[in-house]
Structures are given as C-alpha cells and as structure tokens.
ZANU-871218 format. One line per 4 residues: number of its first residue (from 1); their letters; for each residue x, y, z of C-alpha. Coordinates in steps of 0.5 Angstrom, whole numbers, plus 500, padded with zeros to 3 digits. Each point is the difference from the previous one (the first is absolute). Example, Ala and Ser with C-alpha at 12.3 -4.5 7.8 and 13.67 -1.06 7.14 Angstrom:
! residues 2
1> AS> 525:491:516; 502:507:498
END
This chain:
! residues 491
1> XXXX> 500:500:500; 506:505:502; 503:498:493; 494:502:496
5> XXXX> 499:506:504; 507:502:498; 499:498:493; 494:505:499
9> XXXX> 504:506:503; 505:499:495; 496:499:495; 496:507:502
13> XXXX> 507:504:500; 501:497:492; 499:505:495; 495:499:494
17> XXXX> 503:497:494; 498:501:493; 497:493:499; 493:499:501
21> XXXX> 499:493:502; 506:500:505; 497:506:503; 493:497:501
25> XXXX> 503:493:502; 504:504:506; 493:504:502; 496:493:500
29> XXXX> 506:497:504; 500:506:505; 492:500:501; 500:493:500
33> XXXX> 494:499:496; 496:505:505; 493:500:497; 499:507:500
37> XXXX> 506:501:495; 497:501:493; 504:500:494; 497:502:493
41> XXXX> 505:498:495; 499:504:493; 503:503:494; 502:507:500
45> XXXX> 502:503:493; 503:493:498; 504:499:507; 498:495:505
49> XXXX> 497:504:507; 497:498:506; 495:505:504; 500:498:508
53> XXXX> 496:502:505; 497:497:507; 493:498:500; 496:504:505
57> XXXX> 505:506:500; 497:504:494; 494:501:496; 499:495:494
61> XXXX> 496:505:496; 505:505:501; 506:496:498; 496:497:494
65> XXXX> 498:507:497; 506:504:502; 506:495:499; 498:494:496
69> XXXX> 496:502:495; 504:506:498; 507:497:501; 498:494:495
73> XXXX> 499:505:494; 507:503:500; 503:498:494; 507:503:498
77> XXXX> 504:499:494; 507:496:502; 498:500:507; 505:499:506
81> XXXX> 499:500:508; 503:506:500; 495:504:495; 494:497:503
85> XXXX> 501:502:507; 502:507:497; 494:500:496; 496:498:506
89> XXXX> 503:505:505; 500:506:495; 494:499:495; 495:496:505
93> XXXX> 497:502:507; 497:493:503; 501:503:507; 502:506:503
97> XXXX> 503:496:506; 506:496:496; 507:498:501; 505:495:498
101> XXXX> 503:494:504; 507:497:499; 501:495:505; 495:494:502
105> XXXX> 499:503:507; 498:507:496; 495:496:496; 497:496:506
109> XXXX> 499:506:504; 496:504:494; 496:493:499; 498:499:507
113> XXXX> 498:508:501; 495:499:494; 504:502:494; 500:497:493
117> XXXX> 507:498:498; 502:499:492; 506:496:499; 502:500:493
121> XXXX> 505:495:496; 507:504:499; 499:505:506; 504:500:506
125> XXXX> 494:504:504; 493:499:501; 494:506:499; 495:500:506
129> XXXX> 494:504:500; 496:502:506; 493:497:499; 498:498:507
133> XXXX> 493:498:501; 500:496:507; 494:501:505; 501:505:505
137> XXXX> 496:503:506; 497:506:498; 502:507:503; 495:500:507
141> XXXX> 500:504:506; 506:498:505; 498:495:506; 505:502:505
145> XXXX> 500:508:499; 493:502:500; 498:508:500; 494:504:499
149> XXXX> 501:506:495; 507:497:497; 500:496:493; 497:493:500
153> XXXX> 505:497:496; 506:495:502; 506:497:497; 499:493:498
157> XXXX> 505:494:499; 502:502:492; 506:505:501; 499:503:493
161> XXXX> 493:502:502; 502:503:507; 505:504:496; 494:503:496
165> XXXX> 497:501:506; 506:504:502; 501:504:494; 493:502:499
169> XXXX> 501:504:506; 507:503:499; 500:502:493; 507:503:501
173> XXXX> 506:498:496; 504:500:506; 496:494:503; 505:494:498
177> XXXX> 497:493:500; 506:495:499; 498:493:499; 505:494:501
181> XXXX> 500:493:502; 502:496:506; 499:493:503; 504:495:496
185> XXXX> 494:495:500; 494:504:500; 503:506:496; 495:505:503
189> XXXX> 500:507:497; 501:506:505; 499:507:498; 504:505:504
193> XXXX> 496:507:500; 503:507:502; 500:507:498; 507:502:497
197> XXXX> 500:507:502; 498:498:508; 505:494:501; 507:500:500
201> XXXX> 503:496:495; 505:496:505; 494:498:504; 497:497:494
205> XXXX> 507:496:499; 500:498:507; 493:497:499; 501:497:494
209> XXXX> 507:497:503; 496:497:505; 495:497:496; 506:497:495
213> XXXX> 503:496:506; 493:496:501; 501:493:499; 493:498:500
217> XXXX> 497:494:496; 493:503:500; 497:506:502; 492:499:502
221> XXXX> 499:506:504; 503:507:503; 502:496:506; 505:496:496
225> XXXX> 504:507:498; 498:504:506; 506:498:505; 505:501:494
229> XXXX> 498:507:501; 500:501:507; 506:501:504; 503:494:504
233> XXXX> 500:503:507; 493:499:502; 494:505:501; 494:499:503
237> XXXX> 496:503:495; 501:499:492; 504:505:497; 497:498:493
241> XXXX> 493:501:499; 495:496:496; 494:503:497; 494:498:495
245> XXXX> 498:507:498; 502:503:494; 499:507:503; 504:499:506
249> XXXX> 505:497:496; 501:506:495; 499:505:506; 507:496:503
253> XXXX> 503:501:493; 499:508:501; 503:500:507; 507:497:497
257> XXXX> 498:493:501; 502:494:496; 495:495:498; 500:492:498
261> XXXX> 494:497:496; 501:492:500; 497:495:496; 495:496:503
265> XXXX> 498:504:506; 495:506:501; 505:503:505; 505:505:498
269> XXXX> 506:502:504; 502:507:502; 507:502:503; 501:502:505
273> XXXX> 494:500:504; 500:505:506; 496:498:507; 495:506:500
277> XXXX> 498:498:493; 496:494:503; 495:505:503; 499:503:494
281> XXXX> 494:498:495; 498:503:493; 494:503:503; 504:505:505
285> XXXX> 501:504:493; 492:500:499; 498:502:507; 501:507:503
289> XXXX> 507:501:503; 497:501:507; 496:493:500; 506:497:497
293> XXXX> 504:502:506; 495:498:505; 500:493:496; 507:499:500
297> XXXX> 501:502:508; 495:494:501; 504:496:496; 506:501:504
301> XXXX> 496:499:506; 497:494:498; 507:497:498; 503:502:507
305> XXXX> 494:497:503; 501:494:496; 507:498:503; 499:503:507
309> XXXX> 494:499:503; 500:493:502; 507:501:502; 498:506:504
313> XXXX> 494:496:503; 505:495:502; 505:504:503; 495:504:504
317> XXXX> 496:494:503; 507:496:502; 505:505:502; 497:507:501
321> XXXX> 493:499:502; 500:507:504; 499:504:493; 493:497:501
325> XXXX> 495:504:503; 496:496:505; 494:498:496; 504:497:494
329> XXXX> 504:496:505; 494:497:503; 497:498:493; 507:497:498
333> XXXX> 501:496:507; 493:498:499; 501:498:493; 506:496:501
337> XXXX> 498:497:507; 498:493:497; 504:500:494; 504:493:500
341> XXXX> 506:503:496; 505:506:501; 499:506:497; 506:500:495
345> XXXX> 498:493:498; 493:502:499; 502:506:496; 504:496:495
349> XXXX> 495:495:499; 495:505:498; 504:503:495; 503:493:497
353> XXXX> 492:498:500; 499:506:496; 506:499:495; 497:493:499
357> XXXX> 493:503:499; 503:505:495; 504:495:496; 494:495:499
361> XXXX> 496:506:498; 505:502:495; 501:493:497; 494:497:500
365> XXXX> 494:501:494; 497:507:501; 493:496:502; 503:496:505
369> XXXX> 505:506:503; 494:504:502; 497:494:504; 507:499:503
373> XXXX> 500:507:502; 493:500:503; 501:493:504; 507:503:503
377> XXXX> 497:507:502; 493:498:502; 501:493:503; 507:499:502
381> XXXX> 501:507:503; 493:500:504; 501:493:502; 507:501:502
385> XXXX> 498:506:505; 494:497:502; 504:494:503; 506:504:503
389> XXXX> 505:498:495; 501:507:498; 499:506:504; 495:506:497
393> XXXX> 505:505:500; 506:496:497; 495:498:494; 498:508:500
397> XXXX> 507:502:499; 502:495:495; 494:502:496; 501:507:500
401> XXXX> 508:499:498; 498:495:494; 495:505:497; 505:506:501
405> XXXX> 505:496:496; 495:499:494; 500:508:499; 508:499:497
409> XXXX> 499:494:496; 507:501:497; 503:499:507; 497:494:502
413> XXXX> 506:495:500; 504:505:504; 494:502:505; 499:492:501
417> XXXX> 507:499:502; 501:507:504; 493:498:504; 503:494:502
421> XXXX> 507:503:502; 497:505:504; 496:495:503; 506:496:503
425> XXXX> 503:507:502; 495:502:504; 498:494:503; 507:498:503
429> XXXX> 503:507:501; 494:505:500; 500:507:498; 507:500:500
433> XXXX> 500:494:495; 496:503:495; 504:507:500; 506:496:499
437> XXXX> 497:496:494; 497:506:497; 507:503:500; 503:494:497
441> XXXX> 494:501:495; 501:507:498; 508:499:499; 498:494:495
445> XXXX> 495:505:497; 505:506:500; 506:496:497; 496:497:495
449> XXXX> 501:502:493; 499:498:493; 506:502:494; 502:505:505
453> XXXX> 493:503:501; 498:500:508; 493:497:500; 498:504:506
457> XXXX> 501:507:496; 497:505:500; 500:499:508; 507:497:501
461> XXXX> 504:504:497; 495:506:501; 498:503:493; 495:506:501
465> XXXX> 498:500:492; 498:492:501; 496:501:506; 495:504:496
469> XXXX> 497:493:498; 502:496:506; 497:502:507; 495:504:496
473> XXXX> 498:501:493; 500:507:497; 496:502:494; 502:500:493
477> XXXX> 501:507:499; 505:500:505; 503:493:498; 501:502:493
481> XXXX> 505:506:502; 506:495:498; 501:493:498; 503:495:505
485> XXXX> 504:494:500; 503:495:505; 506:502:497; 500:506:504
489> XXX> 501:496:506; 507:499:499; 501:508:500
END
C-alpha cells in the first residue's frame, strides 16, 4: 500500500507528455479507474484528443453547449497541437475561467475542482475550462449571528460564492482577493482578503508564510487553520476571529484586518480579533448611540456575572459570611442545612450538569433537543431542589450565571473555563483566591497578541481614538471624521 502511494505521488509530479495514449494511461492509473472520472475521446481537427471531467462536479448541458459542440467544429489547415491550442486561446472563448496544466498534479487539481480538461495529441500541456455546476447550498440567513436590522445573507460552503458576496459590498479595486490551494490530499481552496491601502505588505507576507508552513493533508473546517495563525503562547480567548456574515467581514477589512475564506465551510477567519469585538454586533450600528452604549454595558456586566457570580457566592458563603446581612445569612443557612454534600461540590456538580445538558441539546436532533431542555429544566431541576440534593440559592445563582453567559456567545468557551477556574479559586481561597486568579487572567489577556497587535486594545494599551467604539458608541457624524485601522495601535 505504501509503495502504491509513493508511486502515485511520483506520477503526479511528472509533466504531461506529447503522446495522448500515454497521458490517458497515466491518468487512469492515478485515478485507479475511479467511477467519477469521465474520459471522452474524439478527433479534433484531425488530431486525437480527450476531454476529461469529473462526474457531478460540472454542468452536463454547459459542457455540451460551450465546450464539446464548438470544439469539435474546429477545422484548421495543417493542424498541429500548438496551432489548435493557440486558436482556442486567441480565437475562441469557451469559458471566462480558463488556464493550463503542465503536470498531472495540476491536471487533477483542476479536474477535481469542477473544470473540464482538454488533452491533445502532441501537446505538453492541457487546457482547462471552468464550467463548475456542482450542487451547493444557496445563500441564506446566518444561523449563529442573528440580527434585527442588518443584512440577511451569510457565507456558504463555496469559496467563490463567498468571494462574490464580499466583492458586492466592497467594489473598490483596493480589495484584493488572492486564491490559492492548501492541503496535500484535500487540495482545499483558500482566499486571502485584504484592503491593499490599509494593511502593511509585511503583515500579508507573514500570514502567507505561516500558511505555507502548514503541512496538513486535509482542511475540512476553519478550525484546522486557526491554530497556525495564533501565537504558540496560549491565550484564554481566541486571537483569530470567525464570522459567517459578509457585512461583518467587510467591516473588519475596512479596519485593516486580513480575512481568510475557506472552501467547504461558511465560517471565515478574521485576523486579528480584539477582545472588545466580542461585545459588538452589526445591530449596534443601526441603533441610536445611547441605546447601543447601554446594551454594551449590559454585555460587559453579563460577562462578569457569568464568570464571577458562582465563585463570589461560594467564597462569601464559605469564607466571608460576615459580608452578608442577617436576612441573607439566615436564608443561606436554612437552604444549606439539609444539603447532603458540601457547597463546593454542589456548585461544581450543578455546573457540570448544565454543561452535559447543553452539549446534549446541541448534538441531538432539533426536535429532541427541545425536549431535553424541558426535561432538564423543569423535571430534573425541580426534583433536585425538592429532594434536597441541590439548594435553591445555588441553583438560582448558577442559572443567572449561565443565562448571563448567553449574552456574549463569542466568548462561550472562555466563559465556561473561567467560570470553573474562578469557582475553584473562590471555593478554596475565598475572595483572595478570586482576586489572585483574576489578576492572572488580566495578565494573560493584556499579554495576548496576534501578529504584533495587542488583543486588549484600545483598552491596553490605551488608545483614545479607538475608545469611540468600545465602552461607548459615538454617532457616525463624529465617527466619519477620520479612518481608523488596527495598524494605528503600533504607533
């Protein structure tokens, strides 16, 4: 098996030869008689030729009308392969997307991408025509980034469709879309997007160099590439953002970011991602500034409540009961009087049960997922409190923290980890442990960077111009006073 794989790799690196029969023999050997390889042999102006295509990857009617019918009508005096190819390239236009392949590796990459490939007797290259017609999901509303007043279209799994969605919104020639291929087996198309007048060229070269160093066999989702674009020094939050909204993607490009579209996934990568962006949505720029500012402050408060509330409750109940007034202390003591387990174990158990329920609701079918939530929330929760296994205050505090975490979905993973981290710190060391762990988290966030850009900007380091759209949101009359890019954080 290993010998066959090595032989196939050697054949792929070979150049196309002038003999059609030998070319077809090598192609069939590489494909190993794959059922989706279609070889149509015919005579082109007196020379033997073959039109290759991959079944299901192109439109049958299109290849017949645009390629087969007109190409078989070519009749040149004293034909040679060079004359025929020159005539096709300069006198005919079968497809607006055309190129040539000089090696078998190039030939198969185009073939498996939905191109029709013309191989001719006496030619040391093959002509390829882009007539893709494979099934794809239509453009629809994003499922994970809902909005009220923003656009309703989202990225799909086809990279060229996503490129068109971006170009429709950004018609400037400064927008550069660079398409290339990665993955030794999957040959996945990637598209690097950036505004040439707002992104330093050395930054593009650094990103391209990191992508070139990838040695992946396949790229099936954005998660395969994201680790190669992040720093090796771990950060609690992601330093490379994801979005399935073209309008958000274009807004980031205007700020001097670099975007990456990936074939096969509707999620695009944005480099770098700042921490404050997790609290921003497209609807923020459709509402009045005062209301948007209020919503943002609610999100900041919700984030803090999501990670700190269970830990604070545990720390005060176990180590600092003097901070509670008499009424609250009596309520807490009465609720925990008959609890069979310790308060720390109770808090950890409740949070773990929630994570189990959340994961079950996500992975099951939608119809069953709703039933799981009802059973978990109404039956299990009520029965646990009634039986005395879980105290009512603990369940209430946990529920508030969980709901508060929903307000910032971009930070769901970080919120879950931080919630457990603060819970252990507060349970074992009280408020001192919470402060100590919080200091370590702040150090980690402030030290985090992506390609030299601090992810906590414009808060750390403080940049007054960037604060116009962070803690508050000023109106567009004032925001249009000057362009702003993340490159300014270096200054």
